[in-house]
C-alpha positions in Angstrom: -187.8 138.6 -42.5 -185.6 136.8 -40.1 -181.9 136.8 -40.4 -178.5 135.1 -39.2 -175.1 136.8 -39.4 -171.7 135.1 -38.8 -168.7 136.9 -37.6 -166.1 135.9 -38.7 -167.5 134.3 -41.8 -164.2 131.9 -42.1 -162.3 129.7 -40.1 -159.0 128.3 -40.5 -158.7 124.5 -39.1 -154.5 124.7 -38.2 -154.7 121.1 -36.4 -156.1 118.1 -37.8 -156.4 116.9 -34.1 -158.9 119.9 -33.2 -162.0 118.3 -32.3 -164.4 121.3 -32.0 -165.1 124.6 -33.3 -167.1 127.8 -32.1 -169.0 130.0 -34.4 -170.5 133.1 -33.1 -173.4 134.5 -34.5 -176.3 137.1 -34.4 -179.9 136.6 -35.0 -183.3 138.8 -34.6 -185.5 135.2 -33.8 -184.9 132.9 -30.9 -183.3 130.0 -32.7 -184.1 126.4 -31.6 -181.4 124.7 -33.6 -178.5 125.5 -35.7 -176.2 123.6 -38.2 -172.8 124.4 -39.7 -171.7 123.7 -43.5 -168.4 124.2 -44.7 -169.2 123.2 -48.3 -171.7 126.2 -49.1 -174.9 124.0 -47.8 -174.2 120.7 -49.8 -174.0 119.1 -46.3 -174.5 120.1 -42.5 -172.9 119.4 -39.3 -175.2 119.1 -36.3 -174.4 121.3 -33.1 -172.8 119.8 -30.0 -174.2 122.7 -28.0 -175.6 126.3 -28.5 -176.6 129.5 -27.2 -178.4 132.5 -28.9 -175.1 133.9 -29.7 -172.7 131.0 -30.6 -172.5 127.0 -31.2 -170.0 124.7 -30.8 -169.8 122.0 -33.6 -167.5 118.6 -34.1 -165.3 118.9 -37.0 -163.1 115.9 -36.0 -161.2 114.9 -39.1 -161.2 117.9 -41.2 -158.1 118.6 -43.1 -156.1 121.7 -42.3 -157.9 124.3 -44.7 -159.5 127.4 -44.4 -163.5 127.3 -44.7 -166.3 129.3 -45.3 -168.8 129.4 -42.2 -172.4 128.8 -43.6 -175.1 128.4 -40.9 -178.7 127.3 -41.1 -180.5 128.3 -38.4 -184.1 127.1 -37.4 -186.8 129.0 -35.2 -190.6 128.5 -34.5 -192.7 130.9 -36.5 -196.1 131.4 -35.1 -198.0 132.6 -38.3 -201.9 132.8 -38.0 -201.6 130.5 -35.2 -200.4 127.6 -37.1 -196.8 127.6 -36.1 -194.0 125.5 -37.5 -190.3 125.6 -38.1 -188.6 127.9 -40.4 -184.9 128.0 -41.6 -182.8 131.0 -42.1 -179.6 130.8 -43.8 -176.3 133.0 -43.5 -174.8 132.7 -47.1 -176.2 132.0 -50.5 -177.0 128.6 -51.3 
C-alpha cells in the first residue's frame, strides 16, 4: 500500500501576513498532485507548486496558530491495465 509521510507534522503561523508555507514529505509513489488540510481533512488547499519531496501552499489569511498538516497525495495506479488516480493520506480522517 502506498504511503505519504510529513515532517514535521505541525506548522506554526506566527505572522498573519505570511502568504505561503512549504511542507516537506516523503512517499513511495510518484505523486501527481497534493493538497493540504489544516482542519483534519474537512477542507483542502490546492498546491501552488510541488516536487516529489515538498510542496508550497497559499495560506493567505490564516490566523496565527499551530496547525496539524494533513496531506492528501494523488498518484496514478496501473492496476490490471485500467489505470486511475488513487489518493493517499498522512493522517486519520
